[in-house]
GUVO-583547 format. One record per residue (C-alpha): x, y, z. Coordinates in nm, 3 decimals, decimal comma, m for minus. Example, Ala and Ser with C-alpha at 12.3 -4.5 7.8 and 13.67 -1.06 7.14 Angstrom:
! residues 2
<site><x>1,230</x><y>m0,450</y><z>0,780</z></site>
<site><x>1,367</x><y>m0,106</y><z>0,714</z></site>
END
This chain:
! residues 405
<site><x>12,172</x><y>m0,717</y><z>m5,368</z></site>
<site><x>11,845</x><y>m0,597</y><z>m5,512</z></site>
<site><x>11,628</x><y>m0,515</y><z>m5,212</z></site>
<site><x>11,325</x><y>m0,321</y><z>m5,316</z></site>
<site><x>11,106</x><y>m0,093</y><z>m5,104</z></site>
<site><x>10,841</x><y>m0,365</y><z>m5,081</z></site>
<site><x>11,099</x><y>m0,606</y><z>m4,941</z></site>
<site><x>11,198</x><y>m0,354</y><z>m4,677</z></site>
<site><x>10,830</x><y>m0,301</y><z>m4,589</z></site>
<site><x>10,774</x><y>m0,675</y><z>m4,538</z></site>
<site><x>11,090</x><y>m0,704</y><z>m4,333</z></site>
<site><x>10,995</x><y>m0,413</y><z>m4,109</z></site>
<site><x>10,645</x><y>m0,555</y><z>m4,061</z></site>
<site><x>10,785</x><y>m0,894</y><z>m3,963</z></site>
<site><x>11,024</x><y>m0,726</y><z>m3,721</z></site>
<site><x>10,741</x><y>m0,530</y><z>m3,561</z></site>
<site><x>10,548</x><y>m0,844</y><z>m3,475</z></site>
<site><x>10,602</x><y>m0,966</y><z>m3,117</z></site>
<site><x>10,822</x><y>m1,275</y><z>m3,091</z></site>
<site><x>10,645</x><y>m1,605</y><z>m3,024</z></site>
<site><x>10,801</x><y>m1,794</y><z>m2,737</z></site>
<site><x>10,836</x><y>m2,169</y><z>m2,727</z></site>
<site><x>10,600</x><y>m2,194</y><z>m2,424</z></site>
<site><x>10,317</x><y>m2,024</y><z>m2,613</z></site>
<site><x>10,313</x><y>m2,296</y><z>m2,883</z></site>
<site><x>10,131</x><y>m2,605</y><z>m2,754</z></site>
<site><x>10,223</x><y>m2,938</y><z>m2,898</z></site>
<site><x>10,022</x><y>m3,069</y><z>m3,192</z></site>
<site><x>9,697</x><y>m3,229</y><z>m3,076</z></site>
<site><x>9,747</x><y>m3,110</y><z>m2,716</z></site>
<site><x>9,438</x><y>m2,971</y><z>m2,534</z></site>
<site><x>9,583</x><y>m2,958</y><z>m2,184</z></site>
<site><x>9,484</x><y>m2,657</y><z>m1,972</z></site>
<site><x>9,703</x><y>m2,538</y><z>m1,685</z></site>
<site><x>9,569</x><y>m2,647</y><z>m1,349</z></site>
<site><x>9,561</x><y>m2,292</y><z>m1,215</z></site>
<site><x>9,326</x><y>m2,185</y><z>m1,497</z></site>
<site><x>9,035</x><y>m2,420</y><z>m1,423</z></site>
<site><x>9,080</x><y>m2,381</y><z>m1,048</z></site>
<site><x>9,057</x><y>m2,003</y><z>m1,082</z></site>
<site><x>8,751</x><y>m2,018</y><z>m1,311</z></site>
<site><x>8,575</x><y>m2,268</y><z>m1,083</z></site>
<site><x>8,647</x><y>m2,052</y><z>m0,779</z></site>
<site><x>8,509</x><y>m1,743</y><z>m0,954</z></site>
<site><x>8,194</x><y>m1,933</y><z>m1,049</z></site>
<site><x>8,152</x><y>m2,063</y><z>m0,694</z></site>
<site><x>8,183</x><y>m1,715</y><z>m0,544</z></site>
<site><x>7,931</x><y>m1,579</y><z>m0,792</z></site>
<site><x>7,690</x><y>m1,858</y><z>m0,699</z></site>
<site><x>7,737</x><y>m1,781</y><z>m0,330</z></site>
<site><x>7,673</x><y>m1,413</y><z>m0,400</z></site>
<site><x>7,349</x><y>m1,498</y><z>m0,581</z></site>
<site><x>7,234</x><y>m1,715</y><z>m0,290</z></site>
<site><x>7,312</x><y>m1,438</y><z>m0,041</z></site>
<site><x>7,119</x><y>m1,185</y><z>m0,250</z></site>
<site><x>6,817</x><y>m1,418</y><z>m0,279</z></site>
<site><x>6,826</x><y>m1,490</y><z>0,096</z></site>
<site><x>6,840</x><y>m1,117</y><z>0,169</z></site>
<site><x>6,537</x><y>m1,059</y><z>m0,054</z></site>
<site><x>6,339</x><y>m1,332</y><z>0,123</z></site>
<site><x>6,436</x><y>m1,190</y><z>0,462</z></site>
<site><x>6,328</x><y>m0,838</y><z>0,372</z></site>
<site><x>6,000</x><y>m0,966</y><z>0,225</z></site>
<site><x>5,929</x><y>m1,158</y><z>0,546</z></site>
<site><x>5,968</x><y>m0,835</y><z>0,745</z></site>
<site><x>5,722</x><y>m0,641</y><z>0,526</z></site>
<site><x>5,499</x><y>m0,926</y><z>0,414</z></site>
<site><x>5,179</x><y>m0,721</y><z>0,421</z></site>
<site><x>5,336</x><y>m0,452</y><z>0,201</z></site>
<site><x>5,465</x><y>m0,716</y><z>m0,041</z></site>
<site><x>5,124</x><y>m0,883</y><z>m0,067</z></site>
<site><x>4,957</x><y>m0,546</y><z>m0,123</z></site>
<site><x>5,204</x><y>m0,454</y><z>m0,398</z></site>
<site><x>5,162</x><y>m0,792</y><z>m0,566</z></site>
<site><x>4,782</x><y>m0,764</y><z>m0,557</z></site>
<site><x>4,802</x><y>m0,408</y><z>m0,689</z></site>
<site><x>5,005</x><y>m0,525</y><z>m0,988</z></site>
<site><x>4,753</x><y>m0,805</y><z>m1,051</z></site>
<site><x>4,460</x><y>m0,563</y><z>m1,032</z></site>
<site><x>4,642</x><y>m0,320</y><z>m1,261</z></site>
<site><x>4,709</x><y>m0,593</y><z>m1,516</z></site>
<site><x>4,343</x><y>m0,692</y><z>m1,522</z></site>
<site><x>4,198</x><y>m0,340</y><z>m1,524</z></site>
<site><x>4,440</x><y>m0,167</y><z>m1,761</z></site>
<site><x>4,288</x><y>m0,305</y><z>m2,087</z></site>
<site><x>3,940</x><y>m0,212</y><z>m1,966</z></site>
<site><x>4,063</x><y>0,133</y><z>m1,869</z></site>
<site><x>4,221</x><y>0,180</y><z>m2,213</z></site>
<site><x>3,884</x><y>0,089</y><z>m2,365</z></site>
<site><x>3,702</x><y>0,348</y><z>m2,152</z></site>
<site><x>3,975</x><y>0,598</y><z>m2,230</z></site>
<site><x>3,838</x><y>0,629</y><z>m2,583</z></site>
<site><x>3,524</x><y>0,805</y><z>m2,465</z></site>
<site><x>3,622</x><y>0,974</y><z>m2,137</z></site>
<site><x>3,924</x><y>1,133</y><z>m1,965</z></site>
<site><x>4,205</x><y>0,907</y><z>m1,847</z></site>
<site><x>4,145</x><y>0,940</y><z>m1,475</z></site>
<site><x>3,772</x><y>0,887</y><z>m1,508</z></site>
<site><x>3,830</x><y>0,588</y><z>m1,737</z></site>
<site><x>4,053</x><y>0,415</y><z>m1,483</z></site>
<site><x>3,806</x><y>0,483</y><z>m1,203</z></site>
<site><x>3,528</x><y>0,339</y><z>m1,419</z></site>
<site><x>3,732</x><y>0,025</y><z>m1,486</z></site>
<site><x>3,789</x><y>m0,025</y><z>m1,113</z></site>
<site><x>3,419</x><y>0,027</y><z>m1,042</z></site>
<site><x>3,328</x><y>m0,221</y><z>m1,317</z></site>
<site><x>3,551</x><y>m0,487</y><z>m1,164</z></site>
<site><x>3,403</x><y>m0,434</y><z>m0,818</z></site>
<site><x>3,050</x><y>m0,459</y><z>m0,956</z></site>
<site><x>3,132</x><y>m0,774</y><z>m1,155</z></site>
<site><x>3,281</x><y>m0,957</y><z>m0,857</z></site>
<site><x>3,000</x><y>m0,837</y><z>m0,633</z></site>
<site><x>2,740</x><y>m0,959</y><z>m0,881</z></site>
<site><x>2,897</x><y>m1,306</y><z>m0,894</z></site>
<site><x>2,915</x><y>m1,335</y><z>m0,516</z></site>
<site><x>2,559</x><y>m1,207</y><z>m0,480</z></site>
<site><x>2,434</x><y>m1,458</y><z>m0,733</z></site>
<site><x>2,596</x><y>m1,747</y><z>m0,546</z></site>
<site><x>2,469</x><y>m1,632</y><z>m0,206</z></site>
<site><x>2,112</x><y>m1,571</y><z>m0,324</z></site>
<site><x>2,103</x><y>m1,905</y><z>m0,508</z></site>
<site><x>2,205</x><y>m2,091</y><z>m0,195</z></site>
<site><x>1,984</x><y>m1,899</y><z>0,047</z></site>
<site><x>1,678</x><y>m1,946</y><z>m0,175</z></site>
<site><x>1,709</x><y>m2,321</y><z>m0,126</z></site>
<site><x>1,862</x><y>m2,316</y><z>0,222</z></site>
<site><x>1,576</x><y>m2,484</y><z>0,410</z></site>
<site><x>1,544</x><y>m2,756</y><z>0,147</z></site>
<site><x>1,918</x><y>m2,817</y><z>0,145</z></site>
<site><x>1,934</x><y>m2,826</y><z>0,525</z></site>
<site><x>1,661</x><y>m3,092</y><z>0,541</z></site>
<site><x>1,822</x><y>m3,298</y><z>0,268</z></site>
<site><x>2,161</x><y>m3,255</y><z>0,434</z></site>
<site><x>2,029</x><y>m3,407</y><z>0,758</z></site>
<site><x>1,887</x><y>m3,707</y><z>0,573</z></site>
<site><x>2,211</x><y>m3,740</y><z>0,379</z></site>
<site><x>2,412</x><y>m3,752</y><z>0,702</z></site>
<site><x>2,178</x><y>m4,024</y><z>0,834</z></site>
<site><x>2,228</x><y>m4,229</y><z>0,518</z></site>
<site><x>2,602</x><y>m4,176</y><z>0,544</z></site>
<site><x>2,604</x><y>m4,295</y><z>0,907</z></site>
<site><x>2,418</x><y>m4,612</y><z>0,810</z></site>
<site><x>2,657</x><y>m4,670</y><z>0,521</z></site>
<site><x>2,962</x><y>m4,621</y><z>0,742</z></site>
<site><x>2,829</x><y>m4,853</y><z>1,012</z></site>
<site><x>2,818</x><y>m5,137</y><z>0,757</z></site>
<site><x>3,192</x><y>m5,110</y><z>0,685</z></site>
<site><x>3,371</x><y>m5,381</y><z>0,891</z></site>
<site><x>3,684</x><y>m5,184</y><z>0,970</z></site>
<site><x>3,492</x><y>m4,872</y><z>1,074</z></site>
<site><x>3,222</x><y>m5,054</y><z>1,269</z></site>
<site><x>3,488</x><y>m5,187</y><z>1,505</z></site>
<site><x>3,567</x><y>m4,825</y><z>1,602</z></site>
<site><x>3,216</x><y>m4,766</y><z>1,732</z></site>
<site><x>2,892</x><y>m4,619</y><z>1,606</z></site>
<site><x>2,854</x><y>m4,274</y><z>1,450</z></site>
<site><x>2,677</x><y>m4,153</y><z>1,767</z></site>
<site><x>2,983</x><y>m4,251</y><z>1,970</z></site>
<site><x>3,206</x><y>m4,066</y><z>1,722</z></site>
<site><x>2,998</x><y>m3,750</y><z>1,764</z></site>
<site><x>3,009</x><y>m3,780</y><z>2,143</z></site>
<site><x>3,386</x><y>m3,832</y><z>2,143</z></site>
<site><x>3,430</x><y>m3,542</y><z>1,904</z></site>
<site><x>3,225</x><y>m3,311</y><z>2,122</z></site>
<site><x>3,425</x><y>m3,409</y><z>2,431</z></site>
<site><x>3,750</x><y>m3,349</y><z>2,248</z></site>
<site><x>3,634</x><y>m3,004</y><z>2,136</z></site>
<site><x>3,541</x><y>m2,910</y><z>2,493</z></site>
<site><x>3,878</x><y>m3,025</y><z>2,622</z></site>
<site><x>4,066</x><y>m2,818</y><z>2,361</z></site>
<site><x>3,843</x><y>m2,511</y><z>2,369</z></site>
<site><x>4,126</x><y>m2,294</y><z>2,503</z></site>
<site><x>4,356</x><y>m2,386</y><z>2,217</z></site>
<site><x>4,083</x><y>m2,310</y><z>1,966</z></site>
<site><x>4,026</x><y>m1,970</y><z>2,126</z></site>
<site><x>4,393</x><y>m1,884</y><z>2,074</z></site>
<site><x>4,377</x><y>m2,013</y><z>1,717</z></site>
<site><x>4,066</x><y>m1,806</y><z>1,652</z></site>
<site><x>4,238</x><y>m1,493</y><z>1,784</z></site>
<site><x>4,538</x><y>m1,562</y><z>1,563</z></site>
<site><x>4,309</x><y>m1,616</y><z>1,265</z></site>
<site><x>4,139</x><y>m1,285</y><z>1,338</z></site>
<site><x>4,480</x><y>m1,117</y><z>1,326</z></site>
<site><x>4,554</x><y>m1,280</y><z>0,993</z></site>
<site><x>4,217</x><y>m1,169</y><z>0,858</z></site>
<site><x>4,292</x><y>m0,814</y><z>0,973</z></site>
<site><x>4,628</x><y>m0,818</y><z>0,795</z></site>
<site><x>4,460</x><y>m0,951</y><z>0,483</z></site>
<site><x>4,203</x><y>m0,674</y><z>0,490</z></site>
<site><x>4,482</x><y>m0,417</y><z>0,533</z></site>
<site><x>4,668</x><y>m0,564</y><z>0,235</z></site>
<site><x>4,355</x><y>m0,550</y><z>0,016</z></site>
<site><x>4,281</x><y>m0,188</y><z>0,106</z></site>
<site><x>4,643</x><y>m0,088</y><z>0,042</z></site>
<site><x>4,638</x><y>m0,281</y><z>m0,286</z></site>
<site><x>4,329</x><y>m0,095</y><z>m0,407</z></site>
<site><x>4,489</x><y>0,236</y><z>m0,306</z></site>
<site><x>4,807</x><y>0,154</y><z>m0,501</z></site>
<site><x>4,605</x><y>0,028</y><z>m0,799</z></site>
<site><x>4,437</x><y>0,366</y><z>m0,838</z></site>
<site><x>4,773</x><y>0,540</y><z>m0,870</z></site>
<site><x>4,922</x><y>0,267</y><z>m1,091</z></site>
<site><x>4,632</x><y>0,309</y><z>m1,332</z></site>
<site><x>4,632</x><y>0,688</y><z>m1,337</z></site>
<site><x>5,002</x><y>0,773</y><z>m1,289</z></site>
<site><x>5,184</x><y>0,453</y><z>m1,380</z></site>
<site><x>5,380</x><y>0,611</y><z>m1,665</z></site>
<site><x>5,501</x><y>0,902</y><z>m1,456</z></site>
<site><x>5,601</x><y>0,669</y><z>m1,171</z></site>
<site><x>5,805</x><y>0,453</y><z>m1,409</z></site>
<site><x>5,984</x><y>0,754</y><z>m1,559</z></site>
<site><x>6,071</x><y>0,867</y><z>m1,207</z></site>
<site><x>6,217</x><y>0,525</y><z>m1,125</z></site>
<site><x>6,404</x><y>0,518</y><z>m1,455</z></site>
<site><x>6,573</x><y>0,843</y><z>m1,355</z></site>
<site><x>6,792</x><y>0,647</y><z>m1,110</z></site>
<site><x>6,942</x><y>0,454</y><z>m1,405</z></site>
<site><x>7,221</x><y>0,614</y><z>m1,610</z></site>
<site><x>7,089</x><y>0,778</y><z>m1,926</z></site>
<site><x>7,297</x><y>0,549</y><z>m2,148</z></site>
<site><x>7,118</x><y>0,246</y><z>m2,000</z></site>
<site><x>6,760</x><y>0,374</y><z>m2,039</z></site>
<site><x>6,685</x><y>0,183</y><z>m2,359</z></site>
<site><x>6,807</x><y>m0,147</y><z>m2,220</z></site>
<site><x>6,607</x><y>m0,117</y><z>m1,898</z></site>
<site><x>6,303</x><y>0,007</y><z>m2,087</z></site>
<site><x>6,305</x><y>m0,308</y><z>m2,296</z></site>
<site><x>6,365</x><y>m0,523</y><z>m1,991</z></site>
<site><x>6,075</x><y>m0,360</y><z>m1,806</z></site>
<site><x>5,843</x><y>m0,414</y><z>m2,102</z></site>
<site><x>5,945</x><y>m0,780</y><z>m2,120</z></site>
<site><x>5,888</x><y>m0,826</y><z>m1,746</z></site>
<site><x>5,549</x><y>m0,656</y><z>m1,756</z></site>
<site><x>5,443</x><y>m0,865</y><z>m2,056</z></site>
<site><x>5,538</x><y>m1,182</y><z>m1,868</z></site>
<site><x>5,347</x><y>m1,077</y><z>m1,556</z></site>
<site><x>5,037</x><y>m0,965</y><z>m1,745</z></site>
<site><x>5,051</x><y>m1,282</y><z>m1,955</z></site>
<site><x>5,054</x><y>m1,492</y><z>m1,640</z></site>
<site><x>4,754</x><y>m1,302</y><z>m1,503</z></site>
<site><x>4,561</x><y>m1,350</y><z>m1,826</z></site>
<site><x>4,655</x><y>m1,717</y><z>m1,821</z></site>
<site><x>4,520</x><y>m1,751</y><z>m1,468</z></site>
<site><x>4,190</x><y>m1,597</y><z>m1,579</z></site>
<site><x>4,154</x><y>m1,842</y><z>m1,869</z></site>
<site><x>4,246</x><y>m2,136</y><z>m1,643</z></site>
<site><x>3,986</x><y>m2,029</y><z>m1,386</z></site>
<site><x>3,725</x><y>m1,987</y><z>m1,659</z></site>
<site><x>3,804</x><y>m2,333</y><z>m1,798</z></site>
<site><x>3,779</x><y>m2,485</y><z>m1,449</z></site>
<site><x>3,440</x><y>m2,325</y><z>m1,393</z></site>
<site><x>3,305</x><y>m2,444</y><z>m1,729</z></site>
<site><x>3,432</x><y>m2,802</y><z>m1,685</z></site>
<site><x>3,301</x><y>m2,821</y><z>m1,327</z></site>
<site><x>2,964</x><y>m2,675</y><z>m1,429</z></site>
<site><x>2,921</x><y>m2,927</y><z>m1,711</z></site>
<site><x>3,019</x><y>m3,219</y><z>m1,485</z></site>
<site><x>2,788</x><y>m3,115</y><z>m1,200</z></site>
<site><x>2,499</x><y>m3,063</y><z>m1,441</z></site>
<site><x>2,550</x><y>m3,406</y><z>m1,600</z></site>
<site><x>2,554</x><y>m3,593</y><z>m1,267</z></site>
<site><x>2,245</x><y>m3,403</y><z>m1,151</z></site>
<site><x>2,379</x><y>m3,188</y><z>m0,866</z></site>
<site><x>2,150</x><y>m2,893</y><z>m0,787</z></site>
<site><x>2,294</x><y>m2,541</y><z>m0,799</z></site>
<site><x>2,542</x><y>m2,651</y><z>m1,067</z></site>
<site><x>2,577</x><y>m2,300</y><z>m1,210</z></site>
<site><x>2,643</x><y>m2,129</y><z>m0,873</z></site>
<site><x>2,891</x><y>m2,403</y><z>m0,787</z></site>
<site><x>3,071</x><y>m2,343</y><z>m1,116</z></site>
<site><x>3,103</x><y>m1,976</y><z>m1,016</z></site>
<site><x>3,251</x><y>m2,089</y><z>m0,683</z></site>
<site><x>3,504</x><y>m2,302</y><z>m0,873</z></site>
<site><x>3,588</x><y>m2,004</y><z>m1,097</z></site>
<site><x>3,649</x><y>m1,772</y><z>m0,802</z></site>
<site><x>3,835</x><y>m2,038</y><z>m0,604</z></site>
<site><x>4,083</x><y>m2,095</y><z>m0,887</z></site>
<site><x>4,237</x><y>m1,754</y><z>m0,815</z></site>
<site><x>4,340</x><y>m1,872</y><z>m0,466</z></site>
<site><x>4,597</x><y>m2,152</y><z>m0,509</z></site>
<site><x>4,571</x><y>m2,457</y><z>m0,283</z></site>
<site><x>4,291</x><y>m2,321</y><z>m0,062</z></site>
<site><x>4,047</x><y>m2,214</y><z>m0,335</z></site>
<site><x>4,019</x><y>m2,546</y><z>m0,524</z></site>
<site><x>3,992</x><y>m2,744</y><z>m0,199</z></site>
<site><x>3,714</x><y>m2,518</y><z>m0,072</z></site>
<site><x>3,527</x><y>m2,552</y><z>m0,403</z></site>
<site><x>3,551</x><y>m2,932</y><z>m0,381</z></site>
<site><x>3,425</x><y>m2,939</y><z>m0,022</z></site>
<site><x>3,128</x><y>m2,714</y><z>m0,101</z></site>
<site><x>3,034</x><y>m2,918</y><z>m0,409</z></site>
<site><x>3,052</x><y>m3,245</y><z>m0,214</z></site>
<site><x>2,839</x><y>m3,105</y><z>0,069</z></site>
<site><x>2,573</x><y>m2,987</y><z>m0,175</z></site>
<site><x>2,571</x><y>m3,327</y><z>m0,348</z></site>
<site><x>2,548</x><y>m3,503</y><z>m0,011</z></site>
<site><x>2,258</x><y>m3,284</y><z>0,094</z></site>
<site><x>2,066</x><y>m3,322</y><z>m0,231</z></site>
<site><x>2,134</x><y>m3,675</y><z>m0,353</z></site>
<site><x>2,302</x><y>m3,871</y><z>m0,075</z></site>
<site><x>2,647</x><y>m4,021</y><z>m0,010</z></site>
<site><x>2,680</x><y>m4,215</y><z>m0,337</z></site>
<site><x>2,648</x><y>m3,906</y><z>m0,555</z></site>
<site><x>2,867</x><y>m3,715</y><z>m0,309</z></site>
<site><x>3,141</x><y>m3,973</y><z>m0,365</z></site>
<site><x>3,100</x><y>m3,942</y><z>m0,742</z></site>
<site><x>3,123</x><y>m3,563</y><z>m0,715</z></site>
<site><x>3,432</x><y>m3,590</y><z>m0,495</z></site>
<site><x>3,610</x><y>m3,808</y><z>m0,751</z></site>
<site><x>3,502</x><y>m3,588</y><z>m1,042</z></site>
<site><x>3,605</x><y>m3,262</y><z>m0,875</z></site>
<site><x>3,943</x><y>m3,408</y><z>m0,780</z></site>
<site><x>3,992</x><y>m3,501</y><z>m1,147</z></site>
<site><x>3,904</x><y>m3,143</y><z>m1,246</z></site>
<site><x>4,157</x><y>m3,011</y><z>m0,993</z></site>
<site><x>4,423</x><y>m3,243</y><z>m1,136</z></site>
<site><x>4,347</x><y>m3,125</y><z>m1,488</z></site>
<site><x>4,389</x><y>m2,770</y><z>m1,362</z></site>
<site><x>4,718</x><y>m2,835</y><z>m1,183</z></site>
<site><x>4,884</x><y>m3,072</y><z>m1,430</z></site>
<site><x>4,746</x><y>m2,971</y><z>m1,770</z></site>
<site><x>4,594</x><y>m2,624</y><z>m1,784</z></site>
<site><x>4,832</x><y>m2,443</y><z>m1,551</z></site>
<site><x>5,157</x><y>m2,563</y><z>m1,717</z></site>
<site><x>5,026</x><y>m2,526</y><z>m2,073</z></site>
<site><x>4,850</x><y>m2,188</y><z>m2,045</z></site>
<site><x>5,032</x><y>m1,997</y><z>m1,773</z></site>
<site><x>5,364</x><y>m2,167</y><z>m1,848</z></site>
<site><x>5,342</x><y>m2,055</y><z>m2,209</z></site>
<site><x>5,264</x><y>m1,699</y><z>m2,104</z></site>
<site><x>5,573</x><y>m1,675</y><z>m1,881</z></site>
<site><x>5,795</x><y>m1,886</y><z>m2,113</z></site>
<site><x>5,864</x><y>m2,150</y><z>m1,850</z></site>
<site><x>5,869</x><y>m2,525</y><z>m1,905</z></site>
<site><x>5,603</x><y>m2,721</y><z>m1,712</z></site>
<site><x>5,876</x><y>m2,906</y><z>m1,521</z></site>
<site><x>6,032</x><y>m2,574</y><z>m1,421</z></site>
<site><x>5,692</x><y>m2,447</y><z>m1,308</z></site>
<site><x>5,634</x><y>m2,754</y><z>m1,092</z></site>
<site><x>5,976</x><y>m2,721</y><z>m0,930</z></site>
<site><x>5,931</x><y>m2,347</y><z>m0,876</z></site>
<site><x>5,592</x><y>m2,394</y><z>m0,710</z></site>
<site><x>5,732</x><y>m2,670</y><z>m0,487</z></site>
<site><x>6,031</x><y>m2,458</y><z>m0,389</z></site>
<site><x>5,814</x><y>m2,151</y><z>m0,328</z></site>
<site><x>5,577</x><y>m2,346</y><z>m0,103</z></site>
<site><x>5,871</x><y>m2,483</y><z>0,099</z></site>
<site><x>6,031</x><y>m2,141</y><z>0,142</z></site>
<site><x>5,723</x><y>m1,921</y><z>0,177</z></site>
<site><x>5,423</x><y>m2,147</y><z>0,235</z></site>
<site><x>5,104</x><y>m2,045</y><z>0,059</z></site>
<site><x>5,237</x><y>m1,700</y><z>m0,031</z></site>
<site><x>5,548</x><y>m1,854</y><z>m0,185</z></site>
<site><x>5,340</x><y>m2,094</y><z>m0,393</z></site>
<site><x>5,126</x><y>m1,807</y><z>m0,522</z></site>
<site><x>5,404</x><y>m1,566</y><z>m0,622</z></site>
<site><x>5,677</x><y>m1,811</y><z>m0,723</z></site>
<site><x>5,572</x><y>m1,866</y><z>m1,085</z></site>
<site><x>5,500</x><y>m1,503</y><z>m1,186</z></site>
<site><x>5,813</x><y>m1,371</y><z>m1,016</z></site>
<site><x>6,028</x><y>m1,639</y><z>m1,178</z></site>
<site><x>5,875</x><y>m1,562</y><z>m1,516</z></site>
<site><x>5,940</x><y>m1,190</y><z>m1,473</z></site>
<site><x>6,299</x><y>m1,249</y><z>m1,360</z></site>
<site><x>6,367</x><y>m1,477</y><z>m1,656</z></site>
<site><x>6,216</x><y>m1,230</y><z>m1,904</z></site>
<site><x>6,422</x><y>m0,941</y><z>m1,765</z></site>
<site><x>6,741</x><y>m1,149</y><z>m1,759</z></site>
<site><x>6,688</x><y>m1,273</y><z>m2,115</z></site>
<site><x>6,626</x><y>m0,921</y><z>m2,241</z></site>
<site><x>6,927</x><y>m0,770</y><z>m2,066</z></site>
<site><x>7,146</x><y>m1,052</y><z>m2,190</z></site>
<site><x>7,027</x><y>m1,010</y><z>m2,549</z></site>
<site><x>7,057</x><y>m0,630</y><z>m2,566</z></site>
<site><x>7,418</x><y>m0,504</y><z>m2,594</z></site>
<site><x>7,539</x><y>m0,232</y><z>m2,362</z></site>
<site><x>7,604</x><y>0,114</y><z>m2,512</z></site>
<site><x>7,941</x><y>0,128</y><z>m2,688</z></site>
<site><x>7,975</x><y>m0,251</y><z>m2,707</z></site>
<site><x>7,995</x><y>m0,421</y><z>m3,047</z></site>
<site><x>7,689</x><y>m0,651</y><z>m3,078</z></site>
<site><x>7,885</x><y>m0,906</y><z>m3,283</z></site>
<site><x>8,079</x><y>m1,149</y><z>m3,061</z></site>
<site><x>8,391</x><y>m1,159</y><z>m3,280</z></site>
<site><x>8,401</x><y>m0,803</y><z>m3,406</z></site>
<site><x>8,362</x><y>m0,693</y><z>m3,770</z></site>
<site><x>8,421</x><y>m0,939</y><z>m4,050</z></site>
<site><x>8,786</x><y>m0,961</y><z>m4,155</z></site>
<site><x>8,856</x><y>m0,824</y><z>m4,502</z></site>
<site><x>9,196</x><y>m0,944</y><z>m4,630</z></site>
<site><x>9,213</x><y>m0,661</y><z>m4,882</z></site>
<site><x>9,215</x><y>m0,408</y><z>m4,595</z></site>
<site><x>9,503</x><y>m0,573</y><z>m4,400</z></site>
<site><x>9,814</x><y>m0,360</y><z>m4,455</z></site>
<site><x>10,048</x><y>m0,655</y><z>m4,415</z></site>
<site><x>9,856</x><y>m0,867</y><z>m4,663</z></site>
<site><x>9,845</x><y>m0,579</y><z>m4,910</z></site>
<site><x>10,223</x><y>m0,533</y><z>m4,889</z></site>
<site><x>10,289</x><y>m0,903</y><z>m4,938</z></site>
<site><x>10,051</x><y>m0,917</y><z>m5,234</z></site>
<site><x>10,219</x><y>m0,617</y><z>m5,393</z></site>
<site><x>10,562</x><y>m0,772</y><z>m5,338</z></site>
<site><x>10,454</x><y>m1,097</y><z>m5,502</z></site>
<site><x>10,316</x><y>m0,901</y><z>m5,796</z></site>
<site><x>10,651</x><y>m0,732</y><z>m5,840</z></site>
END
């Protein structure tokens, strides 16, 4: 019956293919998925989510045990980010170690000069400000006594007497609070000293320390983790640079506003706003209080109220415009995500959580995005494998040859 070799080849190829059962062929237009499939996938996803929550909780617990060490390490990374470009600049004309030491000394001198300028500016006018502050408090007391709702509560002299009696009654509690505050200040000083110590080694031996840490990773994974580390460092350094520009913008805006409304010491107060912007929550509030007190001492309660409103507006511009746009862009986080992260960090870790939540989230997202985008060694980067070439399929070639015959 005229069976050629090509016919036998096609028949043998068809016979070699695994049989297709009736259960494996879904009905036309059917998209039903077996119940066990989605239950299993949902369960796997739930267990993974629980594992992530447990890991995050463990990290928070460990950080709470070594909070001083964590703060010191975070500050050291911030200092390193700020000083590294300056050290690279000095490195052009002097040895590496000397260049990094010079960058650290430059930063200390710059901060010291700013603080000295503020202190000397205030002390040079201290007697004048103290006299004006007393008259401003007198004017404020007269103004408050004319308010109907407040006048019913008594006179300002009665408020001062009641306040003094309350302070005497709670002197013991304040002594305990002061002792606790002294302990916190001591821990803060320890963290700063440790941070400076670590910064010196990060600047001078950072590359060697990273290569040592990378030695714990399998050699085949070095490239992936190198890229991830670079992405994380870029996100962290970008956030630090963004914070500097935000603080500088706050100082300039506050200085212009205080100069326009006629507050004395506008330039030193703008420096206070600049330095306070690096301390979230506490720094801006302290800058507002100091500015209002200076305005009250110099120009009276009306200007103090104007300064209070203006400085609150500046703080809102910082929190709701500059921070999300500048720092959020540096860490590739949406402003809504930043707001939620800061809120969650403050709930979980208080002030420390609010400070570190955004940079740590940005670093984690950068590392995750890089590791997800870089294929593992030996894995095909294309999701569906190489493009299918019909001319290279042996079965298709046999069928084509048979049809040609």
